[in-house]
Biopython code that builds the backbone (N, CA, C, O; Angstrom):
import numpy as np
from Bio.PDB.StructureBuilder import StructureBuilder

atoms = [
    (1, "MET", "N", (106.262, 74.866, 114.755)),
    (1, "MET", "CA", (107.361, 74.795, 113.825)),
    (1, "MET", "C", (107.323, 73.479, 113.031)),
    (1, "MET", "O", (107.451, 73.498, 111.807)),
    (2, "ALA", "N", (107.150, 72.345, 113.710)),
    (2, "ALA", "CA", (107.094, 71.058, 113.023)),
    (2, "ALA", "C", (105.877, 70.998, 112.109)),
    (2, "ALA", "O", (105.945, 70.442, 111.012)),
    (3, "GLY", "N", (104.780, 71.563, 112.555)),
    (3, "GLY", "CA", (103.575, 71.588, 111.741)),
    (3, "GLY", "C", (103.767, 72.386, 110.457)),
    (3, "GLY", "O", (103.225, 72.037, 109.408)),
    (4, "GLU", "N", (104.543, 73.459, 110.551)),
    (4, "GLU", "CA", (104.825, 74.256, 109.360)),
    (4, "GLU", "C", (105.639, 73.461, 108.347)),
    (4, "GLU", "O", (105.393, 73.541, 107.144)),
    (5, "VAL", "N", (106.603, 72.698, 108.837)),
    (5, "VAL", "CA", (107.411, 71.864, 107.937)),
    (5, "VAL", "C", (106.536, 70.795, 107.290)),
    (5, "VAL", "O", (106.632, 70.556, 106.086)),
    (6, "LEU", "N", (105.689, 70.158, 108.082)),
    (6, "LEU", "CA", (104.812, 69.127, 107.537)),
    (6, "LEU", "C", (103.845, 69.730, 106.519)),
    (6, "LEU", "O", (103.537, 69.094, 105.511)),
    (7, "ARG", "N", (103.364, 70.940, 106.768)),
    (7, "ARG", "CA", (102.488, 71.621, 105.808)),
    (7, "ARG", "C", (103.219, 71.834, 104.489)),
    (7, "ARG", "O", (102.629, 71.672, 103.420)),
    (8, "LYS", "N", (104.501, 72.196, 104.553)),
    (8, "LYS", "CA", (105.286, 72.378, 103.324)),
    (8, "LYS", "C", (105.435, 71.052, 102.585)),
    (8, "LYS", "O", (105.298, 71.002, 101.363)),
    (9, "ILE", "N", (105.712, 69.988, 103.319)),
    (9, "ILE", "CA", (105.827, 68.664, 102.692)),
    (9, "ILE", "C", (104.517, 68.319, 101.990)),
    (9, "ILE", "O", (104.524, 67.863, 100.847)),
    (10, "HIS", "N", (103.397, 68.536, 102.670)),
    (10, "HIS", "CA", (102.086, 68.183, 102.121)),
    (10, "HIS", "C", (101.618, 69.135, 101.019)),
    (10, "HIS", "O", (100.634, 68.844, 100.338)),
    (11, "SER", "N", (102.294, 70.253, 100.834)),
    (11, "SER", "CA", (101.891, 71.183, 99.778)),
    (11, "SER", "C", (102.426, 70.753, 98.414)),
    (11, "SER", "O", (102.013, 71.294, 97.388)),
    (12, "LEU", "N", (103.330, 69.794, 98.397)),
    (12, "LEU", "CA", (103.941, 69.362, 97.144)),
    (12, "LEU", "C", (103.092, 68.298, 96.457)),
    (12, "LEU", "O", (102.759, 67.269, 97.044)),
    (13, "SER", "N", (102.755, 68.566, 95.216)),
    (13, "SER", "CA", (101.985, 67.611, 94.423)),
    (13, "SER", "C", (102.892, 66.466, 93.980)),
    (13, "SER", "O", (104.097, 66.637, 93.797)),
    (14, "VAL", "N", (102.287, 65.315, 93.817)),
    (14, "VAL", "CA", (103.010, 64.127, 93.360)),
    (14, "VAL", "C", (102.165, 63.419, 92.305)),
    (14, "VAL", "O", (100.953, 63.624, 92.234)),
    (15, "PRO", "N", (102.807, 62.583, 91.484)),
    (15, "PRO", "CA", (102.008, 61.808, 90.520)),
    (15, "PRO", "C", (101.082, 60.864, 91.275)),
    (15, "PRO", "O", (101.516, 60.180, 92.202)),
    (16, "ILE", "N", (99.832, 60.821, 90.893)),
    (16, "ILE", "CA", (98.850, 59.985, 91.573)),
    (16, "ILE", "C", (98.669, 58.689, 90.797)),
    (16, "ILE", "O", (98.466, 58.700, 89.583)),
    (17, "HIS", "N", (98.746, 57.591, 91.501)),
    (17, "HIS", "CA", (98.613, 56.271, 90.900)),
    (17, "HIS", "C", (97.403, 55.563, 91.492)),
    (17, "HIS", "O", (97.556, 54.601, 92.245)),
    (18, "GLY", "N", (96.213, 56.025, 91.164)),
    (18, "GLY", "CA", (94.990, 55.399, 91.656)),
    (18, "GLY", "C", (94.398, 56.123, 92.844)),
    (18, "GLY", "O", (95.021, 57.011, 93.427)),
    (19, "ASP", "N", (93.189, 55.732, 93.194)),
    (19, "ASP", "CA", (92.453, 56.321, 94.306)),
    (19, "ASP", "C", (93.114, 55.954, 95.637)),
    (19, "ASP", "O", (93.612, 54.840, 95.803)),
    (20, "TRP", "N", (93.116, 56.902, 96.589)),
    (20, "TRP", "CA", (93.747, 56.674, 97.884)),
    (20, "TRP", "C", (93.124, 55.491, 98.619)),
    (20, "TRP", "O", (93.845, 54.710, 99.241)),
    (21, "ARG", "N", (91.814, 55.345, 98.562)),
    (21, "ARG", "CA", (91.156, 54.223, 99.251)),
    (21, "ARG", "C", (91.725, 52.904, 98.755)),
    (21, "ARG", "O", (92.069, 52.038, 99.560)),
    (22, "GLU", "N", (91.826, 52.742, 97.466)),
    (22, "GLU", "CA", (92.353, 51.506, 96.882)),
    (22, "GLU", "C", (93.812, 51.286, 97.286)),
    (22, "GLU", "O", (94.195, 50.184, 97.680)),
    (23, "ARG", "N", (94.609, 52.331, 97.184)),
    (23, "ARG", "CA", (96.036, 52.229, 97.514)),
    (23, "ARG", "C", (96.226, 51.936, 99.009)),
    (23, "ARG", "O", (97.044, 51.096, 99.385)),
    (24, "TYR", "N", (95.463, 52.639, 99.854)),
    (24, "TYR", "CA", (95.593, 52.471, 101.297)),
    (24, "TYR", "C", (95.225, 51.048, 101.729)),
    (24, "TYR", "O", (95.973, 50.405, 102.465)),
    (25, "PHE", "N", (94.086, 50.567, 101.272)),
    (25, "PHE", "CA", (93.647, 49.245, 101.713)),
    (25, "PHE", "C", (94.420, 48.116, 101.041)),
    (25, "PHE", "O", (94.398, 46.985, 101.527)),
    (26, "ASN", "N", (95.101, 48.398, 99.938)),
    (26, "ASN", "CA", (95.999, 47.407, 99.367)),
    (26, "ASN", "C", (97.155, 47.136, 100.329)),
    (26, "ASN", "O", (97.572, 45.990, 100.493)),
    (27, "VAL", "N", (97.667, 48.177, 100.955)),
    (27, "VAL", "CA", (98.765, 48.042, 101.920)),
    (27, "VAL", "C", (98.233, 47.613, 103.287)),
    (27, "VAL", "O", (98.718, 46.638, 103.862)),
    (28, "ILE", "N", (97.249, 48.329, 103.806)),
    (28, "ILE", "CA", (96.726, 48.058, 105.142)),
    (28, "ILE", "C", (96.005, 46.707, 105.181)),
    (28, "ILE", "O", (96.043, 46.009, 106.194)),
    (29, "GLY", "N", (95.352, 46.344, 104.081)),
    (29, "GLY", "CA", (94.666, 45.058, 104.024)),
    (29, "GLY", "C", (95.609, 43.889, 104.285)),
    (29, "GLY", "O", (95.237, 42.919, 104.945)),
    (30, "LYS", "N", (96.829, 43.986, 103.764)),
    (30, "LYS", "CA", (97.836, 42.937, 104.004)),
    (30, "LYS", "C", (98.201, 42.877, 105.483)),
    (30, "LYS", "O", (98.426, 41.797, 106.029)),
    (31, "ARG", "N", (98.259, 44.028, 106.124)),
    (31, "ARG", "CA", (98.569, 44.064, 107.559)),
    (31, "ARG", "C", (97.422, 43.482, 108.382)),
    (31, "ARG", "O", (97.646, 42.786, 109.373)),
    (32, "ILE", "N", (96.202, 43.772, 107.963)),
    (32, "ILE", "CA", (95.033, 43.224, 108.661)),
    (32, "ILE", "C", (95.005, 41.711, 108.496)),
    (32, "ILE", "O", (94.742, 40.986, 109.456)),
    (33, "ASP", "N", (95.274, 41.226, 107.278)),
    (33, "ASP", "CA", (95.331, 39.778, 107.047)),
    (33, "ASP", "C", (96.417, 39.133, 107.916)),
    (33, "ASP", "O", (96.204, 38.065, 108.490)),
    (34, "ALA", "N", (97.575, 39.781, 108.008)),
    (34, "ALA", "CA", (98.658, 39.248, 108.841)),
    (34, "ALA", "C", (98.253, 39.223, 110.310)),
    (34, "ALA", "O", (98.609, 38.294, 111.035)),
    (35, "TYR", "N", (97.514, 40.235, 110.752)),
    (35, "TYR", "CA", (97.034, 40.251, 112.130)),
    (35, "TYR", "C", (96.128, 39.046, 112.376)),
    (35, "TYR", "O", (96.240, 38.380, 113.405)),
    (36, "HIS", "N", (95.231, 38.767, 111.429)),
    (36, "HIS", "CA", (94.304, 37.634, 111.582)),
    (36, "HIS", "C", (95.043, 36.302, 111.624)),
    (36, "HIS", "O", (94.633, 35.393, 112.346)),
    (37, "THR", "N", (96.125, 36.173, 110.862)),
    (37, "THR", "CA", (96.813, 34.880, 110.786)),
    (37, "THR", "C", (97.973, 34.743, 111.774)),
    (37, "THR", "O", (98.245, 33.646, 112.264)),
    (38, "LYS", "N", (98.658, 35.857, 112.069)),
    (38, "LYS", "CA", (99.865, 35.768, 112.899)),
    (38, "LYS", "C", (99.857, 36.693, 114.106)),
    (38, "LYS", "O", (100.741, 36.611, 114.959)),
    (39, "GLY", "N", (98.871, 37.566, 114.181)),
    (39, "GLY", "CA", (98.873, 38.589, 115.224)),
    (39, "GLY", "C", (98.451, 38.081, 116.583)),
    (39, "GLY", "O", (97.917, 36.981, 116.726)),
    (40, "MET", "N", (98.704, 38.905, 117.566)),
    (40, "MET", "CA", (98.302, 38.605, 118.927)),
    (40, "MET", "C", (97.005, 39.354, 119.214)),
    (40, "MET", "O", (97.009, 40.582, 119.304)),
    (41, "PRO", "N", (95.896, 38.631, 119.358)),
    (41, "PRO", "CA", (94.607, 39.294, 119.613)),
    (41, "PRO", "C", (94.653, 40.134, 120.894)),
    (41, "PRO", "O", (95.335, 39.790, 121.860)),
    (42, "PHE", "N", (93.923, 41.220, 120.873)),
    (42, "PHE", "CA", (93.826, 42.060, 122.058)),
    (42, "PHE", "C", (92.383, 42.525, 122.204)),
    (42, "PHE", "O", (91.633, 42.575, 121.229)),
    (43, "GLU", "N", (92.011, 42.858, 123.410)),
    (43, "GLU", "CA", (90.646, 43.286, 123.682)),
    (43, "GLU", "C", (90.327, 44.551, 122.896)),
    (43, "GLU", "O", (91.063, 45.535, 122.958)),
    (44, "GLY", "N", (89.243, 44.516, 122.170)),
    (44, "GLY", "CA", (88.812, 45.670, 121.393)),
    (44, "GLY", "C", (89.261, 45.643, 119.942)),
    (44, "GLY", "O", (88.858, 46.503, 119.159)),
    (45, "SER", "N", (90.088, 44.671, 119.564)),
    (45, "SER", "CA", (90.561, 44.637, 118.177)),
    (45, "SER", "C", (89.406, 44.476, 117.204)),
    (45, "SER", "O", (89.448, 45.017, 116.100)),
    (46, "ASP", "N", (88.381, 43.744, 117.596)),
    (46, "ASP", "CA", (87.230, 43.552, 116.717)),
    (46, "ASP", "C", (86.530, 44.881, 116.436)),
    (46, "ASP", "O", (85.998, 45.081, 115.344)),
    (47, "ILE", "N", (86.526, 45.782, 117.407)),
    (47, "ILE", "CA", (85.900, 47.097, 117.233)),
    (47, "ILE", "C", (86.699, 47.924, 116.217)),
    (47, "ILE", "O", (86.123, 48.568, 115.341)),
    (48, "ILE", "N", (88.016, 47.899, 116.344)),
    (48, "ILE", "CA", (88.879, 48.656, 115.430)),
    (48, "ILE", "C", (88.752, 48.115, 114.011)),
    (48, "ILE", "O", (88.608, 48.886, 113.062)),
    (49, "LEU", "N", (88.803, 46.799, 113.862)),
    (49, "LEU", "CA", (88.711, 46.203, 112.531)),
    (49, "LEU", "C", (87.344, 46.460, 111.896)),
    (49, "LEU", "O", (87.257, 46.731, 110.698)),
    (50, "ALA", "N", (86.280, 46.376, 112.692)),
    (50, "ALA", "CA", (84.939, 46.660, 112.173)),
    (50, "ALA", "C", (84.832, 48.120, 111.742)),
    (50, "ALA", "O", (84.227, 48.422, 110.713)),
    (51, "TYR", "N", (85.415, 49.022, 112.524)),
    (51, "TYR", "CA", (85.388, 50.448, 112.171)),
    (51, "TYR", "C", (86.079, 50.674, 110.826)),
    (51, "TYR", "O", (85.551, 51.378, 109.965)),
    (52, "LEU", "N", (87.260, 50.075, 110.647)),
    (52, "LEU", "CA", (87.977, 50.231, 109.387)),
    (52, "LEU", "C", (87.140, 49.737, 108.213)),
    (52, "LEU", "O", (87.057, 50.395, 107.176)),
    (53, "GLU", "N", (86.527, 48.586, 108.385)),
    (53, "GLU", "CA", (85.724, 48.005, 107.305)),
    (53, "GLU", "C", (84.491, 48.860, 107.016)),
    (53, "GLU", "O", (84.190, 49.140, 105.855)),
    (54, "GLN", "N", (83.785, 49.271, 108.051)),
    (54, "GLN", "CA", (82.535, 50.008, 107.876)),
    (54, "GLN", "C", (82.742, 51.440, 107.372)),
    (54, "GLN", "O", (81.830, 52.040, 106.804)),
    (55, "ASN", "N", (83.933, 51.977, 107.580)),
    (55, "ASN", "CA", (84.180, 53.368, 107.204)),
    (55, "ASN", "C", (85.231, 53.535, 106.118)),
    (55, "ASN", "O", (85.730, 54.640, 105.905)),
    (56, "SER", "N", (85.570, 52.465, 105.439)),
    (56, "SER", "CA", (86.603, 52.545, 104.409)),
    (56, "SER", "C", (86.221, 53.520, 103.298)),
    (56, "SER", "O", (87.093, 54.083, 102.636)),
    (57, "ASN", "N", (84.928, 53.719, 103.096)),
    (57, "ASN", "CA", (84.479, 54.646, 102.057)),
    (57, "ASN", "C", (84.939, 56.081, 102.320)),
    (57, "ASN", "O", (85.010, 56.879, 101.385)),
    (58, "LEU", "N", (85.251, 56.425, 103.564)),
    (58, "LEU", "CA", (85.682, 57.785, 103.892)),
    (58, "LEU", "C", (87.053, 58.119, 103.308)),
    (58, "LEU", "O", (87.424, 59.289, 103.214)),
    (59, "THR", "N", (87.798, 57.095, 102.921)),
    (59, "THR", "CA", (89.126, 57.330, 102.347)),
    (59, "THR", "C", (89.072, 57.532, 100.832)),
    (59, "THR", "O", (90.067, 57.944, 100.235)),
    (60, "ALA", "N", (87.947, 57.254, 100.208)),
    (60, "ALA", "CA", (87.818, 57.406, 98.751)),
    (60, "ALA", "C", (87.893, 58.871, 98.353)),
    (60, "ALA", "O", (87.303, 59.740, 98.996)),
    (61, "GLY", "N", (88.628, 59.126, 97.283)),
    (61, "GLY", "CA", (88.693, 60.479, 96.735)),
    (61, "GLY", "C", (89.488, 61.479, 97.547)),
    (61, "GLY", "O", (89.439, 62.675, 97.257)),
    (62, "ARG", "N", (90.209, 61.037, 98.541)),
    (62, "ARG", "CA", (91.008, 61.957, 99.368)),
    (62, "ARG", "C", (92.162, 62.522, 98.545)),
    (62, "ARG", "O", (92.628, 61.879, 97.604)),
    (63, "PRO", "N", (92.627, 63.732, 98.900)),
    (63, "PRO", "CA", (93.764, 64.302, 98.171)),
    (63, "PRO", "C", (95.007, 63.452, 98.406)),
    (63, "PRO", "O", (95.139, 62.782, 99.430)),
    (64, "GLN", "N", (95.896, 63.494, 97.450)),
    (64, "GLN", "CA", (97.153, 62.767, 97.595)),
    (64, "GLN", "C", (98.298, 63.741, 97.375)),
    (64, "GLN", "O", (98.370, 64.437, 96.362)),
    (65, "ARG", "N", (99.174, 63.766, 98.337)),
    (65, "ARG", "CA", (100.312, 64.682, 98.333)),
    (65, "ARG", "C", (101.566, 63.931, 98.758)),
    (65, "ARG", "O", (101.507, 62.744, 99.080)),
    (66, "LEU", "N", (102.701, 64.625, 98.758)),
    (66, "LEU", "CA", (103.931, 64.039, 99.256)),
    (66, "LEU", "C", (103.741, 63.702, 100.731)),
    (66, "LEU", "O", (103.202, 64.510, 101.487)),
    (67, "LEU", "N", (104.182, 62.512, 101.146)),
    (67, "LEU", "CA", (104.113, 62.094, 102.548)),
    (67, "LEU", "C", (105.515, 61.963, 103.120)),
    (67, "LEU", "O", (106.466, 61.669, 102.397)),
    (68, "HIS", "N", (105.634, 62.182, 104.423)),
    (68, "HIS", "CA", (106.867, 61.854, 105.121)),
    (68, "HIS", "C", (106.884, 60.355, 105.384)),
    (68, "HIS", "O", (107.887, 59.689, 105.126)),
    (69, "GLY", "N", (105.793, 59.828, 105.889)),
    (69, "GLY", "CA", (105.648, 58.391, 106.106)),
    (69, "GLY", "C", (106.010, 57.923, 107.505)),
    (69, "GLY", "O", (105.589, 56.843, 107.921)),
    (70, "ASP", "N", (106.783, 58.714, 108.238)),
    (70, "ASP", "CA", (107.201, 58.324, 109.582)),
    (70, "ASP", "C", (107.376, 59.585, 110.437)),
    (70, "ASP", "O", (108.380, 59.742, 111.132)),
    (71, "PHE", "N", (106.393, 60.470, 110.374)),
    (71, "PHE", "CA", (106.498, 61.777, 111.029)),
    (71, "PHE", "C", (106.143, 61.653, 112.505)),
    (71, "PHE", "O", (104.987, 61.429, 112.863)),
    (72, "HIS", "N", (107.146, 61.801, 113.348)),
    (72, "HIS", "CA", (106.946, 61.829, 114.795)),
    (72, "HIS", "C", (108.149, 62.528, 115.420)),
    (72, "HIS", "O", (109.128, 62.830, 114.737)),
    (73, "GLU", "N", (108.067, 62.778, 116.707)),
    (73, "GLU", "CA", (109.086, 63.574, 117.396)),
    (73, "GLU", "C", (110.486, 62.985, 117.294)),
    (73, "GLU", "O", (111.465, 63.728, 117.366)),
    (74, "GLY", "N", (110.607, 61.688, 117.132)),
    (74, "GLY", "CA", (111.923, 61.051, 117.009)),
    (74, "GLY", "C", (112.613, 61.359, 115.693)),
    (74, "GLY", "O", (113.811, 61.114, 115.554)),
    (75, "ASN", "N", (111.881, 61.891, 114.725)),
    (75, "ASN", "CA", (112.461, 62.235, 113.439)),
    (75, "ASN", "C", (112.564, 63.741, 113.226)),
    (75, "ASN", "O", (112.579, 64.227, 112.095)),
    (76, "LEU", "N", (112.635, 64.464, 114.334)),
    (76, "LEU", "CA", (112.841, 65.909, 114.292)),
    (76, "LEU", "C", (114.160, 66.227, 114.980)),
    (76, "LEU", "O", (114.444, 65.710, 116.061)),
    (77, "MET", "N", (114.964, 67.076, 114.352)),
    (77, "MET", "CA", (116.247, 67.487, 114.930)),
    (77, "MET", "C", (116.355, 69.006, 114.855)),
    (77, "MET", "O", (115.860, 69.627, 113.915)),
    (78, "PHE", "N", (117.001, 69.591, 115.843)),
    (78, "PHE", "CA", (117.271, 71.018, 115.841)),
    (78, "PHE", "C", (118.759, 71.249, 115.685)),
    (78, "PHE", "O", (119.574, 70.568, 116.307)),
    (79, "SER", "N", (119.112, 72.225, 114.839)),
    (79, "SER", "CA", (120.516, 72.600, 114.695)),
    (79, "SER", "C", (120.914, 73.471, 115.886)),
    (79, "SER", "O", (120.066, 73.858, 116.691)),
    (80, "ASP", "N", (122.183, 73.768, 115.990)),
    (80, "ASP", "CA", (122.670, 74.615, 117.080)),
    (80, "ASP", "C", (122.040, 76.009, 117.046)),
    (80, "ASP", "O", (121.904, 76.658, 118.083)),
    (81, "ASN", "N", (121.657, 76.465, 115.852)),
    (81, "ASN", "CA", (121.038, 77.799, 115.772)),
    (81, "ASN", "C", (119.513, 77.736, 115.761)),
    (81, "ASN", "O", (118.853, 78.721, 115.432)),
    (82, "GLY", "N", (118.945, 76.570, 116.122)),
    (82, "GLY", "CA", (117.502, 76.456, 116.306)),
    (82, "GLY", "C", (116.692, 76.093, 115.078)),
    (82, "GLY", "O", (115.462, 76.091, 115.131)),
    (83, "GLU", "N", (117.360, 75.781, 113.960)),
    (83, "GLU", "CA", (116.622, 75.369, 112.774)),
    (83, "GLU", "C", (116.122, 73.935, 112.949)),
    (83, "GLU", "O", (116.830, 73.072, 113.467)),
    (84, "LEU", "N", (114.893, 73.704, 112.505)),
    (84, "LEU", "CA", (114.292, 72.382, 112.609)),
    (84, "LEU", "C", (114.573, 71.585, 111.340)),
    (84, "LEU", "O", (114.411, 72.090, 110.230)),
    (85, "TYR", "N", (114.992, 70.343, 111.515)),
    (85, "TYR", "CA", (115.201, 69.426, 110.401)),
    (85, "TYR", "C", (114.316, 68.203, 110.599)),
    (85, "TYR", "O", (114.242, 67.644, 111.693)),
    (86, "VAL", "N", (113.652, 67.801, 109.535)),
    (86, "VAL", "CA", (112.849, 66.590, 109.556)),
    (86, "VAL", "C", (113.659, 65.533, 108.820)),
    (86, "VAL", "O", (114.060, 65.739, 107.675)),
    (87, "ILE", "N", (113.900, 64.402, 109.478)),
    (87, "ILE", "CA", (114.757, 63.368, 108.913)),
    (87, "ILE", "C", (113.977, 62.068, 108.711)),
    (87, "ILE", "O", (112.830, 61.942, 109.139)),
    (88, "ASP", "N", (114.608, 61.129, 108.066)),
    (88, "ASP", "CA", (114.147, 59.743, 107.986)),
    (88, "ASP", "C", (112.819, 59.560, 107.273)),
    (88, "ASP", "O", (111.884, 58.974, 107.819)),
    (89, "LEU", "N", (112.742, 60.072, 106.035)),
    (89, "LEU", "CA", (111.543, 59.796, 105.253)),
    (89, "LEU", "C", (111.422, 58.296, 105.064)),
    (89, "LEU", "O", (112.426, 57.615, 104.855)),
    (90, "PHE", "N", (110.226, 57.782, 105.133)),
    (90, "PHE", "CA", (110.007, 56.339, 105.137)),
    (90, "PHE", "C", (108.855, 55.990, 104.206)),
    (90, "PHE", "O", (107.760, 56.535, 104.337)),
    (91, "ASP", "N", (109.099, 55.091, 103.276)),
    (91, "ASP", "CA", (108.053, 54.655, 102.347)),
    (91, "ASP", "C", (107.457, 53.357, 102.850)),
    (91, "ASP", "O", (108.141, 52.335, 102.912)),
    (92, "GLU", "N", (106.181, 53.393, 103.210)),
    (92, "GLU", "CA", (105.506, 52.193, 103.719)),
    (92, "GLU", "C", (104.722, 51.482, 102.632)),
    (92, "GLU", "O", (103.747, 50.789, 102.921)),
    (93, "GLY", "N", (105.136, 51.645, 101.395)),
    (93, "GLY", "CA", (104.451, 50.978, 100.310)),
    (93, "GLY", "C", (103.549, 51.898, 99.515)),
    (93, "GLY", "O", (102.882, 51.456, 98.579)),
    (94, "PHE", "N", (103.519, 53.180, 99.877)),
    (94, "PHE", "CA", (102.657, 54.133, 99.190)),
    (94, "PHE", "C", (103.419, 55.001, 98.193)),
    (94, "PHE", "O", (102.832, 55.900, 97.590)),
    (95, "GLY", "N", (104.714, 54.750, 98.011)),
    (95, "GLY", "CA", (105.491, 55.546, 97.071)),
    (95, "GLY", "C", (105.639, 56.992, 97.484)),
    (95, "GLY", "O", (105.715, 57.881, 96.636)),
    (96, "PHE", "N", (105.680, 57.235, 98.792)),
    (96, "PHE", "CA", (105.843, 58.581, 99.358)),
    (96, "PHE", "C", (104.706, 59.525, 99.013)),
    (96, "PHE", "O", (104.859, 60.740, 99.135)),
    (97, "CYS", "N", (103.564, 58.991, 98.582)),
    (97, "CYS", "CA", (102.446, 59.887, 98.322)),
    (97, "CYS", "C", (101.153, 59.254, 98.805)),
    (97, "CYS", "O", (100.978, 58.035, 98.775)),
    (98, "GLY", "N", (100.243, 60.129, 99.255)),
    (98, "GLY", "CA", (98.952, 59.667, 99.743)),
    (98, "GLY", "C", (98.230, 60.787, 100.460)),
    (98, "GLY", "O", (98.594, 61.956, 100.331)),
    (99, "ASP", "N", (97.206, 60.429, 101.216)),
    (99, "ASP", "CA", (96.412, 61.382, 101.976)),
    (99, "ASP", "C", (97.283, 62.007, 103.068)),
    (99, "ASP", "O", (97.865, 61.277, 103.871)),
    (100, "PRO", "N", (97.387, 63.333, 103.117)),
    (100, "PRO", "CA", (98.205, 63.972, 104.147)),
    (100, "PRO", "C", (97.858, 63.539, 105.574)),
    (100, "PRO", "O", (98.726, 63.561, 106.446)),
    (101, "TRP", "N", (96.612, 63.147, 105.826)),
    (101, "TRP", "CA", (96.243, 62.701, 107.168)),
    (101, "TRP", "C", (97.017, 61.454, 107.593)),
    (101, "TRP", "O", (97.140, 61.177, 108.787)),
    (102, "TYR", "N", (97.537, 60.705, 106.627)),
    (102, "TYR", "CA", (98.286, 59.487, 106.961)),
    (102, "TYR", "C", (99.486, 59.804, 107.859)),
    (102, "TYR", "O", (99.837, 59.012, 108.734)),
    (103, "ASP", "N", (100.104, 60.951, 107.642)),
    (103, "ASP", "CA", (101.262, 61.324, 108.464)),
    (103, "ASP", "C", (100.911, 61.602, 109.920)),
    (103, "ASP", "O", (101.807, 61.662, 110.761)),
    (104, "PHE", "N", (99.644, 61.772, 110.235)),
    (104, "PHE", "CA", (99.247, 62.046, 111.615)),
    (104, "PHE", "C", (99.015, 60.787, 112.445)),
    (104, "PHE", "O", (98.815, 60.883, 113.655)),
    (105, "ARG", "N", (99.036, 59.623, 111.828)),
    (105, "ARG", "CA", (98.698, 58.394, 112.551)),
    (105, "ARG", "C", (99.667, 58.107, 113.691)),
    (105, "ARG", "O", (99.265, 57.548, 114.711)),
    (106, "LEU", "N", (100.939, 58.478, 113.538)),
    (106, "LEU", "CA", (101.912, 58.211, 114.595)),
    (106, "LEU", "C", (101.809, 59.207, 115.740)),
    (106, "LEU", "O", (102.346, 58.974, 116.823)),
    (107, "LEU", "N", (101.125, 60.305, 115.502)),
    (107, "LEU", "CA", (100.974, 61.306, 116.549)),
    (107, "LEU", "C", (99.773, 61.013, 117.441)),
    (107, "LEU", "O", (99.629, 61.600, 118.514)),
    (108, "ILE", "N", (98.904, 60.091, 116.986)),
    (108, "ILE", "CA", (97.722, 59.728, 117.760)),
    (108, "ILE", "C", (98.101, 58.546, 118.629)),
    (108, "ILE", "O", (98.263, 57.431, 118.132)),
    (109, "ARG", "N", (98.242, 58.780, 119.904)),
    (109, "ARG", "CA", (98.673, 57.719, 120.812)),
    (109, "ARG", "C", (97.803, 57.710, 122.058)),
    (109, "ARG", "O", (97.369, 58.755, 122.543)),
    (110, "THR", "N", (97.567, 56.540, 122.551)),
    (110, "THR", "CA", (96.887, 56.378, 123.821)),
    (110, "THR", "C", (97.719, 55.422, 124.644)),
    (110, "THR", "O", (97.875, 54.261, 124.265)),
    (111, "ALA", "N", (98.247, 55.872, 125.744)),
    (111, "ALA", "CA", (99.078, 55.043, 126.623)),
    (111, "ALA", "C", (100.216, 54.374, 125.851)),
    (111, "ALA", "O", (100.553, 53.220, 126.112)),
    (112, "GLY", "N", (100.803, 55.101, 124.901)),
    (112, "GLY", "CA", (101.947, 54.590, 124.174)),
    (112, "GLY", "C", (101.602, 53.620, 123.055)),
    (112, "GLY", "O", (102.510, 53.073, 122.430)),
    (113, "THR", "N", (100.328, 53.389, 122.779)),
    (113, "THR", "CA", (99.946, 52.461, 121.723)),
    (113, "THR", "C", (99.733, 53.224, 120.426)),
    (113, "THR", "O", (99.066, 54.258, 120.413)),
    (114, "ARG", "N", (100.300, 52.717, 119.330)),
    (114, "ARG", "CA", (100.110, 53.338, 118.024)),
    (114, "ARG", "C", (98.978, 52.633, 117.310)),
    (114, "ARG", "O", (98.835, 51.414, 117.402)),
    (115, "PHE", "N", (98.180, 53.399, 116.603)),
    (115, "PHE", "CA", (97.063, 52.844, 115.837)),
    (115, "PHE", "C", (97.435, 52.791, 114.378)),
    (115, "PHE", "O", (98.352, 53.487, 113.942)),
    (116, "ILE", "N", (96.718, 51.953, 113.599)),
    (116, "ILE", "CA", (96.976, 51.863, 112.166)),
    (116, "ILE", "C", (96.544, 53.145, 111.511)),
    (116, "ILE", "O", (96.671, 53.291, 110.296)),
]
sb = StructureBuilder()
sb.init_structure("model")
sb.init_model(0)
sb.init_chain("A")
sb.init_seg("    ")
for serial, (resi, resn, name, xyz) in enumerate(atoms, 1):
    if name == "N":
        sb.init_residue(resn, " ", resi, " ")
    sb.init_atom(name, np.array(xyz, "f"), 0.0, 1.0, " ", f" {name:<3s}", serial, name[0])
structure = sb.get_structure()
C-alpha cells in the first residue's frame, strides 16, 4: 500500500533544474564537507566516502520526479477506515524533485543506522 502511494508521488513530473548528479552532489557535497570538518569519524567511513566519489557518475542523467523527501514508516498514517495517508513532505534542498531512488535512502537501514 505504501509503495503504491510512493509510486503515485514519483509518477508526477516536475520542472527540472539541471542534472541530478550536479544537484545531488551540490547538497550532499556540503554534508560530506561538514563531516570532514565537524563530524565524528567512524570505522568504515573512508569506504563509504570513497564509494560515493568513485561512483558519482551513476547519478548522472537519472530521471527526476516529485520526491517526498522523508519517506519512512513514521510518516505514514492510517485512517479509521484503513486509508493510508503519507504526511510530512520534506525538502532537503532539492526543491521536492529528484531521482525517485532518493526516497528509498531512509528505508535502507543496518542496525538502526541511516545512510546518506
